C-alpha positions as CSV (number, residue, x, y, z in Angstrom):
1,M,-1.4,-0.2,16.3
2,K,0.3,-1.0,13.1
3,R,1.3,1.1,10.0
4,I,1.1,-0.9,6.8
5,E,2.9,0.5,3.8
6,A,2.4,-1.2,0.5
7,I,4.1,-0.3,-2.8
8,I,2.2,-1.9,-5.7
9,R,1.8,-1.8,-9.5
10,K,-0.3,1.1,-10.7
11,T,-2.4,-1.4,-12.7
12,K,-3.5,-3.1,-9.5
13,F,-4.5,0.1,-7.6
14,E,-8.2,0.3,-8.4
15,E,-8.7,-3.3,-7.7
16,L,-6.9,-3.0,-4.3
17,K,-8.7,0.2,-3.4
18,D,-12.1,-1.6,-3.9
19,A,-10.9,-4.6,-1.9
20,L,-9.7,-2.5,1.0
21,L,-12.9,-0.5,1.2
22,H,-14.9,-3.7,1.3
23,S,-12.7,-5.1,4.1
24,D,-12.3,-3.7,7.6
25,I,-10.3,-0.6,6.5
26,D,-12.2,2.8,6.7
27,W,-9.4,5.0,5.5
28,F,-6.0,4.9,3.8
29,E,-3.7,7.3,2.0
30,Y,-2.0,6.8,-1.3
31,H,0.4,8.6,-3.6
32,D,2.4,7.9,-6.8
33,V,6.0,7.0,-6.2
34,H,9.0,6.3,-8.3
35,G,11.6,3.7,-7.4
36,I,14.7,2.1,-8.8
37,G,15.0,-1.6,-8.6
38,Q,17.8,-4.1,-9.2
39,S,16.4,-5.3,-12.6
40,R,17.5,-3.1,-15.4
41,Q,16.6,-3.6,-19.0
42,E,16.4,-1.5,-22.1
43,R,13.1,-1.8,-23.9
44,I,11.8,-0.5,-27.2
45,Y,8.3,0.8,-27.6
46,R,7.2,2.2,-31.0
47,G,10.8,2.5,-32.1
48,V,11.9,4.5,-29.0
49,Q,14.4,2.9,-26.7
50,Y,13.8,3.5,-23.0
51,S,15.2,2.2,-19.7
52,T,13.2,0.4,-17.0
53,D,15.5,1.8,-14.2
54,V,12.7,4.0,-12.9
55,I,9.6,2.1,-11.9
56,E,6.3,4.0,-11.3
57,R,4.2,2.5,-8.5
58,V,1.5,3.5,-6.0
59,A,2.3,3.6,-2.3
60,I,-0.5,3.0,0.1
61,T,-0.3,3.7,3.8
62,I,-2.8,2.3,6.3
63,V,-2.8,2.7,10.1
64,C,-4.9,0.1,11.8
65,R,-5.5,-1.8,15.1
66,D,-3.3,-4.9,15.6
67,V,-6.2,-7.3,15.2
68,I,-6.8,-6.4,11.6
69,M,-3.2,-6.1,10.5
70,Q,-2.9,-9.7,9.2
71,P,-6.3,-9.7,7.3
72,T,-5.3,-6.4,5.7
73,V,-1.9,-7.7,4.6
74,D,-3.7,-10.8,3.2
75,V,-6.0,-8.7,1.1
76,I,-3.0,-6.8,-0.3
77,L,-1.1,-10.0,-1.0
78,K,-4.1,-11.5,-2.8
79,V,-5.1,-8.6,-4.9
80,A,-1.7,-7.1,-5.8
81,H,-0.1,-10.4,-6.8
82,T,0.6,-11.1,-10.5
83,G,3.5,-13.5,-10.1
84,Q,5.8,-11.2,-12.1
85,V,8.9,-9.4,-11.0
86,G,7.9,-6.0,-9.7
87,D,4.7,-6.9,-7.8
88,G,5.9,-4.7,-4.9
89,R,6.5,-4.8,-1.2
90,I,4.6,-4.6,2.1
91,F,6.2,-3.0,5.2
92,V,4.6,-3.3,8.6
93,S,5.8,-1.2,11.6
94,D,4.5,-0.3,15.1
95,V,2.7,2.9,15.7
96,I,3.3,4.2,19.3
97,D,0.3,6.5,19.6
98,T,-2.2,8.5,17.6
99,W,-4.3,11.6,18.2
100,S,-7.4,13.1,16.7
101,I,-6.7,16.7,15.9
102,R,-10.4,17.5,16.1
103,T,-11.3,16.0,19.5
104,G,-7.9,15.7,21.1
105,E,-8.5,12.0,21.9
106,N,-5.6,9.6,21.7
107,G,-5.0,5.9,21.4
108,D,-6.4,3.3,19.1
109,T,-10.0,4.5,19.8
110,V,-9.5,7.3,17.3
111,L,-9.2,4.7,14.6
112,R,-12.5,3.8,13.0
113,D,-11.8,0.2,12.2
114,K,-14.9,-1.9,12.1
115,K,-13.4,-4.3,14.7
């Protein structure tokens, strides 16, 4: 099993959510995050100067079977891409085991991937 964590632009979240739900993913979690990147600029908006040090993004976490990891990463790469600095990052790590709290089952059978 794999855990996919993607940090993307807020403006791409709705499009990515729809694309993931139309792919082989049945469930994912997301939350708003703030990060600090290497690029720092001062910007002026309506006469007010502000810093771009703190970047607002959405973090998405998906746990899936190994077989759908690459297609899921491909969906994220395709949908979240703008070609601009700050498109985000994807992190993939191994998941050792999982349990269903309701049934007590464990292993990748508790995941409801369509594959």
